[in-house]
C-alpha positions, 0 to 999 in steps of 0.5 A: 752272947745271949743278947746277940742270939735274941736279936738274931731270932727277932730278925729272923721272925721279922723276915718270916713275917715279911715273907708271909705278907708278901706271899699272901699279897702274891696269892691275892694278886694271882687270884684277882688276876685269874678272875680277871682272865676268866672274865675277859676270856670266856673259856667255856664259850670258846670251847663251845665254839670249837666243839661246834666247828666255829672258829673264834679265837680267844683273842677275838673274844677278849676284844669283844669284852674290850669293845663292850660286846656280850660274847654269848649274844654273838657267838651262840647265834653264830653256832646256830648258823654254822650248824644250820649250814649258813656261812655267817661272819662273826664280824658281821654279827658283832657289827649288827650287835653294836648297831643295836640289832637283835642278833638272835632274831636275825639268825633265827630268821635266816635259818627259818628262811633257808629251810623254807626256801625263801631268799633272804640275805644277812644284810637285808635281814639286818636292815629289817631288824634295824628298821624296827620290825621283827624279822623272825616274825616276818619270816614266820608270817611269810611261811604261815600267813596270818589272819587280821580281823577288821573292826565292824564297819558301818555303811549305808546302801542306796536304799537308806538301810545301814549294814554293819560288816566285819571282814577277815583279811589273810595276809602274807609278809612281803620280805622285799617291802618290809623296809619302808612298807606300811603296816597292818593299820594301813591294811585295815584302813584300806579294807574298811574304806573298800567295804564302805565304798562297796556297800554304798554303791549297792542299789539295795541292802538285800543285794549285799546280803544275798551276795556278800562275796561281791564286797570281797571281790570288789575290795580285793580288785583294788590292789590294797596291798600296794606300798605295804609290807604285806601281800593280801591273799584273800578278804572274807566277809565274816559277818554282815548285820542290818543296822538302822534305817538311815534313809527313813531317819533322814527323811523324818529329820528333814520333815521335822525341819520343814515343819519347823520352818513352816511354823516359823513362817506361819508365826511370822505371818500371824505376827504381821496380821496382828500388827496390821489389826492393831494398826487398823484399830488405831486408824478406827480410833483416829477416825472416831476422834475426827467424827466426834470432832466433826459432830461437836462442830454441828451445834456451833454451826446451828447456833451461828445459823440461828444468830444470822437468821439462816435457820428457823425453829421449824427448820431445827425441829425438822432436823431433829425429827430426821435425826430421830428417824435415822437413829430408829432405823439404825436401831431396827437394822442392828436388831435385824442383823443380830437375829439373822446371825442367831438364826444362821 
């Protein structure tokens, strides 16, 4: 009897333990399920949408979670648009989010454009955003034009004086050309080119300094904003400084180059003259050698004349006297030439 009672108590204890374990598992499962539901169903966001008059079902919010869409990133901009009176569809916003766009910037741009009476549709704003441009900033620039300062541009007038100019370009965003239109770099490049061309066509740098607004008028009349995402409102010359005298420097460089060319040609002529002098000296030495050779043949001829009887002793003495007289005259003539050179 006692053994059966103890067995019954043990069985009851095992059943209680089993029930406790099962209850604990059920509670844990319910907690996990509740957490999953709270994650999958953004109740707070759904309440915000309902209170703002935006009808977004809980099932749609759960579908966003399953489609890996962040519900606040879509629903809250939708709430802003609804409060601003813009009829936007949650499906369009979600599609733009899935395409990699910035939904908040697009909605802010649409609200700003609507308040400023600028015609801008959602599809156009989404295309601008997906093109990589900040559509909200573009709307702001369209409402409040911004000023772009160009770098300092150096150019030379026709009189050879260099001028360094800097301009401020006031631009307004052109919403219709934001997709495919050129940016600020193109505006700056075109304005710089226009400044260089305008200064270069001036006859004198003084004319540019007297009327710098002529540069603005000339550059602005060229339609530099063609094909860009901006509309140029004005171009103002902020500063014009006088630089170097490029013309004088170029003339100096040219004169130095001409001088070097002339020196090279003079050196060439001098070298040719030296070569000719050396050649003449060589010819003189050759002539002297021939003269010595001819003089050496004279005694031989005299000896031959003595042997053949064609020349006598008296004839030879007269020949020697003539040589002496000639040598004396040459000596006297050389001294007279030396004295005249010293007197001169």
